[in-house]
N, C-alpha and C positions, 0 to 999 in steps of 0.2 A: 377754803385749800382741799389739797389731796394730801393724804398720808402715804410716804412711797417706803416700801422698805427691801434693802439689796443686801444680798447674800454677800457675806465676806470677802468672798472670791473676786467679786463684782469690786467693790469698795479698796479693794489692796491695789488693783490698774488703776485708777483714776485716784493719789493724792488728792485731799481735799473733801473726801465727799464723806457721807455720813453712812451706817446702817439705817437710820430712819430721820426723814427729813419731809418738812413742809413745804407742797409746791404749789405755785399757782393754778387752781384750778383749768383743765383742757378738757375740748370735746371728746376726744378720743384716746387711748391709752397711748397709740402712736403720738401723737398732739404732747401728751404728756412726757413722752420718749425725747421728743423732738426739742422739749424745752430742755431737759433733764442735758440733752447732748449741747444746745447750747454753752452751758455753763462748764461740760464735762466734753470737749471732745473726742469723739473717738467711741463713746458710749455706746450711741444708736447702730454701730456698727459691730459692736459684740453681741448687741439683741436681736438686730432686724439683719435680713437677707436683701438681695436688691428684690424691688418687687414694690412698694418692701411687704416683706413677707416676716413671721418671727420663725427666727431661726430655730432649728427640732429639739434643739438643747436646751431652750429658755423654755420658761414654764409661766405663764403669767396668770394671776389671780385678783380679783377686784371683789372686794368683800366676801372671800372665801370662795369666791365662785370664783372656774376654770373661763379666761379670757381669752380674746385675741385684737389685735391690733384695732381693729375697725369697730371694736365697742363701745359706747358710749359711758363718760365718765358724768358722777353725778359729784357737785360740791360733797366734802365730808367724807368719798369715797380712803379706802386702804388698799394700796395696789402693792401688792409682793410678787418682785422680780423673783425667780429661781432657776439655778440649773440642775438640768433632767441627773439623775442619782444612777447609775448602773455599775454594773459589777456582778462578784457571785465569784464562787469555788466553781 
């Protein structure tokens, strides 16, 4: 199993999702996202642009390290999906 942690901003858009969830193993981050999209249609479009590529305002981390869609996943990994934060005065 893979532990997935989603931001509250994404959970709010998809009723029934949880901020933390265990998901079946997937070979890559894209495979994991495709699995999430099967349960929560439209989630992939929020995270990925055509290509597919990661949307520029989405940050992906596997076990605390920056990751990309084609990165391999191991069983027991923790995946964080985080929106970019910007701002200032």
